[in-house]
C-alpha positions as CSV (number, residue, x, y, z in Angstrom):
1,M,214.1,101.3,96.0
2,S,215.4,98.8,93.6
3,K,216.1,99.6,89.9
4,R,213.6,97.1,88.7
5,L,210.8,98.6,90.9
6,T,211.7,102.1,89.8
7,I,211.4,101.2,86.1
8,T,208.1,99.4,86.8
9,L,206.7,102.5,88.6
10,L,207.8,104.8,85.8
11,L,206.3,102.6,83.1
12,S,203.1,101.7,85.0
13,P,200.9,104.6,83.7
14,A,201.6,103.8,80.1
15,I,201.3,100.1,80.7
16,L,198.0,100.5,82.6
17,I,196.5,102.5,79.7
18,I,197.7,100.0,77.1
19,V,196.5,97.0,79.1
20,T,193.2,98.5,79.9
21,L,192.5,99.5,76.3
22,F,193.6,96.1,74.9
23,I,192.0,93.9,77.5
24,G,188.8,96.1,77.5
25,G,188.6,96.0,73.7
26,F,189.4,92.3,73.6
27,L,186.7,91.4,76.1
28,F,184.2,93.6,74.3
29,G,184.9,91.9,71.0
30,L,184.9,88.5,72.7
31,F,181.4,88.9,74.2
32,Q,180.1,90.1,70.8
33,S,181.7,87.2,69.1
34,F,179.6,85.0,71.3
35,G,176.5,86.8,70.1
36,Y,176.0,88.9,73.3
37,M,174.7,92.2,71.9
38,P,172.1,93.8,74.2
39,I,171.7,96.8,71.9
40,I,169.8,94.7,69.4
41,G,168.2,92.4,72.1
42,Q,170.6,89.5,71.9
43,H,171.5,88.2,75.3
44,D,172.0,84.5,74.6
45,M,175.6,83.5,74.1
46,S,176.7,80.8,71.6
47,L,179.5,79.6,69.4
48,D,177.5,80.1,66.2
49,A,179.8,82.8,64.9
50,Y,182.9,80.6,65.3
51,R,181.1,77.7,63.7
52,N,180.1,79.8,60.7
53,M,183.5,81.2,60.4
54,F,185.3,77.9,60.4
55,T,182.8,76.4,57.9
56,D,183.1,79.4,55.5
57,T,185.4,78.9,52.5
58,K,186.0,82.6,52.3
59,F,187.6,82.5,55.7
60,F,190.2,79.9,54.7
61,G,190.9,81.7,51.5
62,S,191.5,84.9,53.4
63,L,193.6,83.0,56.0
64,F,195.8,81.5,53.3
65,L,196.3,84.9,51.7
66,T,197.1,86.6,55.0
67,L,199.6,83.9,55.9
68,W,201.2,84.1,52.5
69,I,201.6,87.9,52.6
70,S,202.9,87.9,56.2
71,L,205.4,85.1,55.7
72,A,206.6,86.4,52.3
73,A,207.0,89.9,53.7
74,T,208.8,88.8,56.8
75,I,211.2,86.3,55.1
76,L,212.1,88.8,52.4
77,T,212.5,91.5,55.0
78,I,215.0,89.3,56.9
79,I,217.0,88.5,53.7
80,F,217.2,92.0,52.4
81,A,217.8,93.5,55.8
82,I,220.9,91.3,56.3
83,I,222.2,92.0,52.8
84,T,221.7,95.8,53.1
85,A,223.1,95.8,56.6
86,L,226.3,94.1,55.4
87,A,226.6,96.5,52.5
88,M,226.1,99.5,54.8
89,R,229.0,98.4,56.9
90,Q,231.4,99.1,54.1
91,T,233.1,102.4,53.6
92,F,232.2,104.1,50.3
93,K,231.8,107.5,48.8
94,G,228.4,109.1,49.7
95,R,227.8,106.7,52.5
96,R,226.2,109.4,54.7
97,I,223.6,110.2,52.0
98,I,222.9,106.5,51.3
99,N,222.5,106.0,55.0
100,F,220.0,108.8,55.2
101,L,218.0,107.5,52.3
102,Y,218.1,104.0,53.8
103,Q,216.5,105.2,57.0
104,F,214.1,107.6,55.5
105,P,211.2,105.1,54.9
106,I,211.0,104.5,58.7
107,T,209.6,108.0,59.2
108,I,206.8,107.5,56.6
109,P,203.4,105.9,57.6
110,H,202.3,102.8,55.9
111,L,199.2,104.6,54.6
112,V,201.3,107.2,52.8
113,I,203.4,104.5,51.2
114,A,200.3,102.5,50.2
115,V,198.8,105.6,48.5
116,G,202.1,106.2,46.7
117,A,202.3,102.7,45.5
118,M,198.7,102.9,44.2
119,L,199.5,106.1,42.3
120,L,202.8,104.8,40.9
121,F,202.3,101.1,40.1
122,S,198.6,100.7,39.2
123,Q,197.7,100.2,35.6
124,S,196.4,103.8,35.6
125,G,199.4,105.1,37.5
126,M,202.4,107.2,36.7
127,F,204.7,104.4,35.5
128,A,202.0,102.9,33.2
129,R,201.5,106.3,31.7
130,I,205.2,106.8,31.2
131,F,205.6,103.4,29.6
132,Y,202.7,104.2,27.3
133,A,204.0,107.6,26.3
134,L,207.4,106.1,25.5
135,G,205.8,103.4,23.3
136,I,207.0,100.5,25.4
137,I,203.3,99.4,25.8
138,S,200.5,100.1,23.4
139,D,197.9,100.3,26.1
140,Q,198.0,101.0,29.8
141,S,196.3,97.7,30.5
142,Q,199.5,95.9,29.3
143,F,201.4,97.3,32.3
144,P,202.2,94.5,34.8
145,I,199.6,94.1,37.5
146,L,201.6,95.1,40.6
147,V,198.7,96.2,42.8
148,Y,195.2,94.7,43.1
149,D,196.8,91.3,42.2
150,N,196.0,87.8,43.3
151,L,199.4,87.3,45.1
152,G,199.4,90.7,47.0
153,I,202.6,91.8,45.4
154,G,201.8,95.5,45.9
155,I,201.0,94.8,49.6
156,I,204.2,92.9,50.1
157,Y,206.2,95.7,48.4
158,V,204.8,98.3,50.8
159,Y,205.7,96.2,53.9
160,L,209.2,95.6,52.5
161,W,209.8,99.3,51.8
162,K,209.0,100.1,55.4
163,Q,210.4,97.0,57.3
164,I,213.7,96.4,55.6
165,P,215.4,99.6,57.0
166,F,213.7,99.0,60.4
167,M,215.2,95.5,60.7
168,G,218.4,96.5,58.9
169,L,219.2,99.1,61.5
170,I,218.9,96.4,64.2
171,V,221.3,94.2,62.2
172,I,223.7,97.1,61.7
173,S,223.7,97.9,65.5
174,I,224.5,94.2,66.2
175,L,227.3,94.1,63.7
176,Q,228.8,97.3,65.1
177,S,228.6,96.0,68.7
178,V,230.4,92.8,67.6
179,G,233.1,94.5,65.7
180,N,235.5,92.8,63.2
181,D,237.5,90.6,65.5
182,Y,235.5,87.4,65.0
183,E,235.6,87.8,61.2
184,E,239.3,88.4,61.2
185,L,239.9,85.4,63.4
186,A,237.8,83.2,61.1
187,R,239.7,84.4,58.0
188,S,243.0,83.9,59.7
189,L,241.9,80.2,60.2
190,G,241.2,79.8,56.5
191,A,237.5,80.6,56.3
192,N,236.2,82.2,53.1
193,R,233.6,85.0,53.0
194,W,230.6,82.6,52.9
195,Q,231.9,80.5,55.7
196,T,232.6,83.6,57.8
197,F,229.1,84.7,57.2
198,R,227.5,81.3,57.7
199,Y,229.3,80.2,60.9
200,V,230.3,83.5,62.5
201,L,228.1,86.4,61.6
202,L,224.8,84.7,61.1
203,P,224.7,83.0,64.6
204,L,225.4,86.5,66.1
205,I,222.7,88.2,64.0
206,V,219.9,85.6,64.5
207,P,219.1,86.2,68.2
208,G,218.6,89.9,67.4
209,I,216.5,89.3,64.3
210,L,214.0,86.8,65.8
211,P,212.2,89.3,68.1
212,I,212.1,91.9,65.3
213,S,210.8,89.3,62.8
214,I,207.8,88.4,65.1
215,I,207.0,92.2,65.3
216,C,207.0,92.4,61.5
217,F,204.9,89.2,61.1
218,A,202.4,90.2,63.8
219,Y,201.9,93.7,62.3
220,T,201.6,92.4,58.8
221,F,199.1,89.6,59.8
222,G,196.8,92.1,61.5
223,S,197.3,95.2,59.4
224,F,194.3,96.7,57.7
225,E,195.0,99.9,55.8
226,V,197.5,98.6,53.2
227,P,195.5,95.5,52.2
228,Y,192.4,97.6,52.1
229,L,193.9,100.0,49.6
230,L,196.0,97.7,47.5
231,G,194.3,94.3,47.8
232,K,191.6,92.7,45.6
233,P,188.0,92.7,46.8
234,F,188.1,88.9,46.9
235,P,189.9,87.1,48.4
236,A,190.7,89.7,51.0
237,V,193.0,89.4,54.1
238,L,191.4,88.5,57.4
239,S,191.4,92.1,58.7
240,V,189.7,93.5,55.7
241,L,187.1,90.6,55.7
242,A,186.4,91.3,59.3
243,Y,186.0,95.0,58.7
244,R,183.5,94.4,55.9
245,L,181.4,92.1,58.1
246,F,181.6,94.7,60.9
247,E,180.3,97.4,58.5
248,D,177.5,95.2,57.3
249,V,174.1,96.9,57.6
250,D,172.9,93.6,59.1
251,L,174.0,93.6,62.7
252,N,173.7,89.8,62.8
253,A,177.0,89.7,60.9
254,R,178.8,91.5,63.7
255,P,179.5,88.4,65.8
256,E,181.4,86.7,62.9
257,A,183.4,89.9,62.4
258,M,184.4,89.9,66.1
259,A,185.1,86.2,65.9
260,M,187.7,86.9,63.2
261,A,189.2,89.7,65.2
262,V,189.5,87.4,68.2
263,F,191.0,84.7,66.0
264,I,193.7,87.2,64.8
265,A,194.5,88.3,68.3
266,V,194.7,84.7,69.7
267,F,196.7,83.5,66.7
268,I,199.3,86.2,67.1
269,S,199.5,85.7,70.9
270,I,200.2,82.0,70.4
271,L,202.8,82.8,67.8
272,V,204.5,85.2,70.2
273,I,204.6,82.6,72.9
274,F,206.1,80.1,70.4
275,Y,208.8,82.7,69.4
276,K,209.7,83.3,73.0
277,K,210.4,79.6,73.5
278,L,212.3,79.5,70.2
279,I,214.5,82.5,71.2
280,K,215.2,80.9,74.6
281,R,216.2,77.6,73.0
282,I,218.5,79.4,70.4
283,T,220.1,81.9,72.7
284,G,219.7,80.2,76.1
285,R,218.1,83.3,77.6
286,T,214.7,85.0,77.6
């Protein structure tokens, strides 16, 4: 038995469950997005939900906000992950403790971090009260709006706190596998620190970052709990908007909610395909 067949057989139970749940859920949502809901006597299928969705200004406002939060969180994660990974390579006192604290956020669920951010950074939170007690601000409403804001700063912060160490560990492992030989060779040829990073380290890091970045973007784009807790009621990200339509007492709003869910799944799938082609073009391999 070949090694590939053995691995496939070992993974097949888990893959079968995941594929069944995903495909089953996707098809169920797809049929409902076409208006097929026998439970309320709707058997005719149409594209009315998609037509209503793409003509609704709330949808495009939510789409823009979702894209902004996803892109900002992913780009900032890449930048800070590289910076922190390069710093963690250095030898310094207390490195073991710093390394533990650096990895600690990975073990904490997003929901816990979101609740913590709400309790700490809201205008009625702990920091606002401390600033008020110290006389820095005369009223808690003067504290900067870091959650429930128009730009989703609090949402982005939660994603960064969780994703930077996740991606940073990948970068650190890449740098450790490469070693220092390429850098020393570049410096021996007269390259400064920026040139060494730009022309030596960055091309080695990028192929490893691309797959992780699409994971971060896809999760951020479809995430629900963090925007639900820390986002404004309007505009809301697509997942929250779809949830509100899904929970509407009027079941006629259910097809549009499912249409948004299908849109999120299809959009992310297309993005993953594009990323695979990009990775193949950059690295020359799948």
